[in-house]
matplotlib code that plots the C-alpha trace (Angstrom):
import matplotlib.pyplot as plt

x = [-6.7, -5.9, -6.3, -7.5, -6.6, -9.4, -13.1, -13.6, -14.7, -11.2, -10.9, -14.4, -13.7, -10.5, -12.2, -15.1, -12.8, -10.7, -13.7, -15.0, -11.6, -12.1, -9.9, -10.8, -10.7, -10.9, -11.4, -9.9, -11.4, -10.1, -13.3, -16.8, -18.3, -17.5, -17.4, -14.6, -15.3, -18.5, -20.1, -23.5, -25.8, -29.4, -32.1, -35.9, -35.7, -32.7, -29.3, -26.9, -23.1, -21.0, -18.8, -20.4, -20.3, -21.6, -20.6, -19.2, -19.9, -16.3, -16.7, -17.5, -16.1, -18.5, -21.5, -20.5, -20.1, -23.5, -24.9, -23.2, -24.7, -28.2, -28.5, -27.3, -30.8, -30.6, -28.1, -29.9, -28.2, -29.2, -28.4, -26.0, -26.4, -23.2, -22.6, -19.8, -20.2, -18.2, -18.6, -21.7, -23.5, -24.0, -23.5, -24.9, -22.2, -24.0, -25.4, -23.4, -25.5, -24.9, -21.2, -21.3, -23.1, -20.4, -19.2, -15.7, -14.2, -14.4, -15.5, -12.0, -11.4, -14.6, -13.6, -10.2, -11.8, -14.3, -11.6, -9.7, -12.7, -13.3, -9.6, -8.9, -5.6, -6.0, -2.5, -1.1, -4.5, -4.7, -6.9, -5.3, -7.1, -4.4, -2.3, -3.8, -4.1, -1.0, -1.3, 2.3, 3.6, 2.2, 3.2, 6.0, 4.3, 3.1, -0.6, -0.3, 2.3, 0.1, -3.1, -1.4, 0.0, -3.0, -5.8, -5.4, -4.5, -8.2, -9.2, -6.5, -7.1, -10.9, -11.8, -9.2, -7.1, -10.0, -10.9, -7.3, -7.1, -10.2, -8.9, -5.2, -4.6, -1.0, 0.0, -1.6, 1.7, 2.9, 0.0, 0.7, -1.2, -1.7, -4.1, -6.3, -6.4, -7.2, -10.1, -11.4, -11.4, -12.9, -15.8, -16.2, -19.8, -22.1, -25.4, -24.4, -27.7, -28.3, -25.0, -23.2, -24.7, -23.9, -24.9, -26.3, -27.9, -31.5, -31.1, -27.7, -24.4, -25.5, -27.6, -24.3, -22.3, -24.8, -25.1, -21.3, -20.9, -23.6, -21.8, -18.5, -20.4, -20.8, -19.1, -16.0, -15.6, -14.1, -14.7, -13.1, -10.0, -6.8, -3.9, -0.7, 1.9, 2.8, 5.1, 7.7, 10.0, 12.4, 11.1, 7.4, 4.4, 3.6, 1.4, -1.0, -1.3, -4.5, -5.8, -9.5, -11.2, -7.9, -6.8, -3.9, -4.1, -1.7, -3.1, -1.3, -1.9, -1.3, -1.1, -2.2, -3.9, -3.5, -6.5, -5.9, -4.1, -0.3, 0.6, -0.9, 1.3, 4.3, 3.4, 3.1, 6.0, 8.3, 7.4, 7.5, 5.1, 6.1, 2.6, 1.2, -2.4, -4.9, -7.6, -11.3, -13.9, -17.5, -20.8, -24.2, -26.7, -30.3, -32.7, -36.5, -36.2, -33.7, -30.8, -30.1, -31.3, -27.9, -26.3, -22.6, -21.7, -17.9, -17.0, -14.4, -15.2, -13.4, -15.2, -14.2, -15.2, -14.6, -18.0, -21.7, -23.2, -26.9, -27.6, -31.4, -31.1, -29.7, -31.7, -35.3, -35.9, -38.8, -36.2, -35.2, -38.7, -38.9, -35.6, -33.2, -29.6, -26.6, -22.9, -20.5, -17.0, -13.4, -10.0, -7.2, -3.6, -1.9, -2.5, -1.9, -4.9, -7.8, -10.1, -7.8, -7.8, -11.3, -14.0, -17.3, -19.2, -16.7, -16.8, -20.6, -20.8, -18.2, -19.7, -23.3, -22.2, -20.6, -23.7, -25.8, -23.4, -23.7, -27.5, -29.2, -32.5, -30.9, -31.5, -30.2, -33.9, -34.0, -31.3, -32.6, -29.3, -25.6, -23.4, -19.7, -17.2, -13.4, -10.9, -7.3, -6.3, -9.1, -7.3, -3.9, -2.2, -1.5, 1.8, 4.3, 6.0, 3.0, 3.1, 6.7, 5.3, 2.3, 2.5, 2.6, -0.2, 2.3, 4.9, 6.9, 10.0, 9.8, 8.8, 7.8, 6.2, 2.5, 2.0, -0.3, -1.7, -5.1, -5.3, -5.7, -2.0, -2.5, -2.4, -6.1, -6.7, -4.9, -5.6, -8.7, -9.8, -13.1, -15.1, -14.5, -10.8, -11.0, -12.9, -10.3, -7.4, -9.1, -9.7, -6.1, -4.7, -7.0, -5.9, -2.2, -2.8, -4.7, -2.0, 0.6, -1.7, -1.9]
y = [63.0, 62.2, 64.8, 64.3, 67.0, 67.1, 66.5, 64.6, 61.0, 59.7, 61.9, 61.1, 57.4, 57.6, 59.4, 57.0, 54.0, 55.5, 56.2, 52.6, 51.5, 53.7, 56.7, 60.3, 62.3, 65.8, 66.6, 69.8, 71.0, 74.2, 75.0, 75.6, 72.3, 68.5, 65.9, 67.1, 66.0, 64.4, 67.7, 68.5, 71.2, 71.6, 70.8, 70.9, 67.4, 65.3, 66.9, 66.3, 66.0, 68.8, 66.2, 63.0, 59.9, 56.4, 53.0, 49.9, 46.5, 46.1, 48.9, 46.7, 48.7, 51.7, 49.3, 47.6, 50.9, 52.0, 48.8, 49.6, 53.1, 51.7, 53.1, 50.2, 49.7, 53.2, 52.0, 51.2, 49.2, 50.6, 50.2, 52.9, 53.3, 54.2, 55.6, 56.9, 60.2, 60.0, 62.0, 63.8, 60.6, 58.8, 55.1, 53.0, 50.6, 48.4, 45.3, 42.8, 43.7, 47.5, 46.9, 44.8, 47.6, 50.2, 51.3, 52.4, 49.0, 45.8, 42.4, 41.4, 44.6, 44.1, 40.5, 41.6, 44.4, 42.0, 39.5, 42.2, 43.5, 39.8, 39.6, 36.8, 36.9, 35.4, 36.2, 33.2, 31.7, 29.9, 31.7, 32.2, 33.5, 34.6, 37.0, 40.1, 38.9, 40.7, 44.4, 45.1, 43.2, 46.0, 48.9, 50.0, 49.1, 52.1, 51.9, 52.4, 49.6, 47.3, 48.0, 47.5, 44.1, 42.9, 44.2, 45.8, 49.2, 49.7, 49.2, 51.6, 54.4, 54.2, 53.3, 53.9, 56.8, 59.3, 58.3, 58.6, 62.1, 63.2, 61.8, 62.5, 64.9, 65.2, 63.0, 59.9, 58.5, 58.5, 56.3, 52.7, 49.6, 48.7, 51.6, 50.4, 46.8, 48.0, 50.1, 47.1, 45.1, 48.0, 48.5, 44.9, 44.2, 44.0, 42.5, 40.9, 41.5, 45.1, 46.8, 48.1, 47.9, 50.9, 51.9, 55.2, 56.0, 57.1, 60.7, 61.1, 60.5, 62.9, 60.0, 58.2, 61.2, 62.6, 59.5, 59.1, 62.7, 62.0, 58.8, 60.7, 63.5, 67.0, 68.4, 66.4, 68.5, 72.0, 73.6, 76.9, 75.6, 75.5, 73.4, 75.6, 73.5, 70.1, 70.2, 67.4, 66.7, 63.8, 62.2, 62.2, 64.5, 66.3, 69.3, 70.6, 74.3, 75.7, 79.0, 79.9, 83.2, 85.1, 83.1, 80.7, 77.7, 74.9, 71.6, 68.6, 65.4, 61.7, 61.4, 63.0, 61.6, 63.8, 63.1, 65.6, 66.0, 65.4, 69.1, 69.8, 67.0, 68.6, 72.1, 70.7, 68.3, 68.7, 65.2, 65.3, 63.2, 62.8, 61.9, 64.4, 65.4, 66.7, 69.2, 68.8, 71.3, 70.0, 71.7, 70.6, 71.9, 71.9, 71.6, 71.4, 68.4, 65.6, 66.1, 62.4, 58.9, 58.0, 58.1, 58.3, 59.7, 59.5, 62.0, 61.2, 64.3, 67.6, 69.2, 71.4, 68.7, 64.9, 63.6, 64.4, 62.5, 62.8, 61.9, 61.8, 59.1, 57.0, 58.3, 59.3, 63.1, 62.7, 62.5, 66.1, 67.7, 66.9, 68.7, 67.1, 67.2, 66.9, 66.9, 68.4, 67.3, 67.9, 67.3, 69.9, 68.9, 72.3, 75.6, 77.2, 75.6, 77.7, 75.8, 76.6, 80.3, 81.0, 82.5, 80.7, 82.7, 82.0, 78.3, 78.3, 80.0, 77.7, 74.5, 75.4, 76.4, 73.0, 71.2, 73.1, 72.1, 68.4, 68.5, 71.2, 70.6, 71.8, 75.5, 77.6, 78.3, 74.7, 75.6, 76.7, 76.8, 76.2, 75.5, 75.1, 73.4, 73.3, 71.1, 71.9, 68.4, 66.0, 62.8, 61.3, 60.7, 57.0, 57.1, 54.3, 53.5, 54.9, 52.3, 53.4, 56.9, 56.3, 57.8, 55.2, 55.1, 55.2, 57.9, 57.0, 56.0, 58.8, 61.8, 61.2, 58.8, 59.4, 60.7, 58.9, 59.6, 58.8, 61.2, 60.7, 59.6, 56.5, 53.0, 52.6, 55.0, 52.7, 51.8, 53.9, 56.8, 56.3, 57.1, 53.5, 54.0, 57.0, 55.0, 52.1, 54.6, 56.1, 52.6, 51.5, 54.5, 53.8, 50.2, 51.1, 53.7, 51.1, 48.5, 50.9, 52.1, 48.5]
z = [85.4, 81.7, 79.0, 75.5, 72.9, 70.3, 70.5, 67.2, 67.0, 68.0, 71.1, 72.2, 71.8, 73.8, 76.6, 76.6, 76.7, 79.5, 81.6, 81.0, 82.4, 85.5, 84.6, 85.0, 81.7, 80.4, 76.7, 75.4, 72.1, 70.4, 68.4, 69.6, 68.5, 68.8, 66.2, 63.9, 60.3, 61.5, 62.6, 61.0, 59.6, 60.4, 57.8, 57.7, 59.3, 60.4, 60.6, 57.7, 58.0, 56.6, 54.9, 53.5, 55.6, 55.5, 56.9, 55.1, 56.4, 57.4, 60.0, 63.0, 65.9, 65.4, 65.1, 68.3, 70.1, 68.8, 70.4, 73.7, 73.6, 73.0, 69.5, 67.4, 66.0, 64.5, 61.9, 58.6, 55.8, 52.5, 48.8, 47.6, 43.8, 42.0, 38.5, 36.3, 34.4, 31.2, 27.9, 29.2, 30.3, 33.6, 33.4, 36.3, 37.7, 40.2, 38.7, 36.5, 33.4, 34.0, 34.3, 31.1, 29.3, 30.2, 26.8, 27.7, 28.5, 26.4, 27.8, 28.7, 30.6, 32.5, 33.4, 34.7, 36.7, 38.2, 39.2, 40.9, 42.9, 43.9, 45.0, 42.5, 40.7, 37.2, 35.8, 34.0, 33.5, 36.8, 39.4, 42.9, 45.9, 48.3, 46.2, 47.8, 51.4, 52.7, 51.9, 53.1, 50.0, 47.8, 50.0, 47.7, 44.4, 42.3, 41.7, 38.0, 37.7, 39.7, 37.7, 34.4, 35.6, 37.4, 35.1, 31.7, 30.2, 29.4, 33.0, 34.1, 31.6, 31.3, 34.9, 37.5, 36.2, 36.2, 39.8, 40.9, 39.2, 41.1, 44.5, 44.4, 41.5, 40.6, 43.5, 42.0, 40.8, 44.5, 45.7, 46.6, 45.3, 49.0, 49.3, 46.4, 47.6, 51.1, 49.7, 47.8, 51.0, 53.0, 50.5, 49.5, 50.7, 47.7, 46.8, 43.5, 41.9, 43.2, 44.2, 47.3, 50.8, 53.0, 56.5, 57.7, 61.1, 61.3, 62.4, 60.9, 62.6, 65.4, 66.5, 67.4, 68.4, 70.9, 73.0, 72.9, 74.2, 76.8, 77.9, 78.2, 80.0, 78.7, 81.8, 80.7, 77.6, 77.4, 74.0, 72.8, 74.7, 72.8, 74.1, 73.8, 75.5, 77.0, 80.0, 79.8, 82.7, 83.1, 79.9, 80.9, 80.2, 83.5, 82.6, 79.9, 79.3, 77.8, 76.5, 76.7, 76.8, 77.0, 80.1, 80.2, 82.6, 83.4, 84.5, 86.1, 84.0, 84.2, 80.5, 77.2, 74.1, 71.1, 68.9, 66.1, 62.8, 63.2, 62.7, 66.2, 67.6, 66.0, 67.3, 70.9, 71.0, 67.9, 66.7, 62.9, 60.8, 57.2, 55.9, 53.5, 53.8, 51.2, 51.9, 51.1, 49.9, 50.3, 49.6, 50.7, 48.1, 49.3, 46.3, 45.8, 43.5, 42.7, 40.3, 39.5, 40.4, 41.8, 45.2, 44.3, 40.9, 40.0, 37.4, 34.6, 32.6, 33.1, 36.0, 38.9, 41.4, 41.7, 42.7, 43.1, 46.0, 46.2, 49.8, 49.4, 46.7, 49.6, 52.6, 51.7, 51.4, 53.8, 56.5, 55.6, 55.4, 51.7, 50.8, 48.4, 49.5, 47.2, 48.2, 45.7, 46.7, 45.7, 47.1, 47.3, 46.9, 47.3, 49.0, 45.6, 43.9, 42.9, 45.3, 48.2, 47.5, 46.1, 48.3, 48.9, 46.4, 43.6, 44.3, 44.4, 41.0, 39.4, 40.8, 39.9, 36.4, 36.0, 37.2, 34.7, 32.0, 33.0, 33.5, 31.3, 33.0, 36.3, 37.2, 40.0, 40.9, 42.2, 44.8, 48.2, 50.0, 49.3, 52.3, 51.9, 54.3, 54.0, 55.8, 55.1, 56.2, 55.5, 54.4, 54.1, 50.7, 50.9, 49.2, 48.9, 52.2, 54.2, 56.9, 57.8, 58.5, 60.7, 64.2, 67.0, 69.5, 72.3, 71.9, 75.0, 73.0, 70.5, 72.7, 76.3, 78.6, 79.0, 75.4, 73.0, 69.5, 68.1, 65.1, 61.4, 61.0, 63.2, 61.9, 62.4, 59.5, 57.1, 54.3, 54.4, 56.7, 58.4, 61.5, 62.5, 62.3, 64.6, 67.2, 66.9, 67.4, 70.5, 71.9, 71.2, 73.1, 76.1, 76.1, 76.3, 79.0, 81.1, 80.7, 82.0, 84.8, 86.1]

ax = plt.figure().add_subplot(projection="3d")
ax.plot(x, y, z, "-o")
ax.set_aspect("equal")
plt.show()
C-alpha cells in the first residue's frame, strides 16, 4: 500500500497513475473536500472554481488525461479577451490594431514588446530566433534588467512594471527573467487577428475532477484525515500516522507521496524548502448583469486588487442560470498586509468601493452574492535561482527511501504553476515509484 498525502490535483494524479501501474493506494486529505485550489462553489447552473482557472494550449498532459477519462470532448477552446485598465480607462489588448492604439507606449515600444512576445531577439538590428530557448540562461537575470535590455524603458514602465507590482508586490525585484520568458512560452497560443485562445471544460473543472476521483475510487480517499508523522527506520519510510475524528492510527506503508505545499513536507520530515510562497485572496462576485466586456482586465491604476476576471465574458452566463460571475483577485506577499488580516466583510466593502470608483455605473444592488476564498500559499515567488530550490520528486537521497514529492514546489510547476503541472508532478512520482518496484 502506497499513501498519498493531499487530495488536490497532484495527489489525485499520483494515485491514478500508481493504480494504472498496478499499485494499491490510499489518499489522505486533511480537509473535508478534494481538489485543493481547483475546488468549486455552486451556482444557479454549472459549478465555478473558487480560484480562477483556465487552460493554455501548452497544457497537454491534462488534456490527454481528460481523453483517458472519457471527458476530453468537454474541453472547449475559447477566445479570452484581455484589456489593461490605466488612468480610469480599459484598453483592449488583443488584436494588432488594439495594441497599436494603446496610448501609453509609442510605436517603437509596441514593436519591441511584440518581438519579445514572439520570442524574437532584435537587439543589434539582426533578428535571432533562439536567444530565449534555454530558460536556464536567464535564471539569475533580474527581470527589470532583462526587460530594459531586451525591450525599452517604455515597455517596462508602462506595461510590465504595473503587472509585476500586482503579481509580486515588493518582491518584484527578486523575480528572474526566466519566469517571464517561461510565462510567454506557456501562454503563447494566440489567434493573431482575435487574441488569446484558452481552454475551459463544459461544466467547470469539476467535469475533470469528478471522473478522476471516480477512476481513483472514492473508497480510496480518506478526507478529514491529517497526517501527523512519517515513521522512518534504517533510512526508509515505514509507517504513516494519521489523526481523524480524535483517533490516531499508524499504518504500514510501501512509500509516501507528499502532494502538498512544502511546509507540510517540512513538518513531517524536517526537509526545508527555501522557496517563498505568496498568498491569494479571490472573490467570486455573482451579479445580475455584466460589469465589462472583457474576460481578463489587468489593472495598472491604484486599486486594492490586481485583476478583474469576468468569467461570464469567457463562458456564457447561460451556463450559470443567467448569473454573471466576476473574479476579483489579489496576491498577498506578507502576513502583515491588510488583505492578510482583514475580515471578509472589510474586504468586500473595500473591493466593491473600488469597483464603483472604476465603473460609476456599477451598483452594489447588482451584486447577488460575494464569496471570498483565501489561500495562504497559492503560488511560488519565482525568484532568481529558483531551479536550485525546487524539491526533487524522489527524496531518497535527501530524506528517506520511499519518500516522494509532488507539491507546488516541484519542477513541474516551473516556470508557471498550473493544474497541468500538478498532474505532471503526480505522474512523475508514480513513474519513479514503479521503476523502483520493478
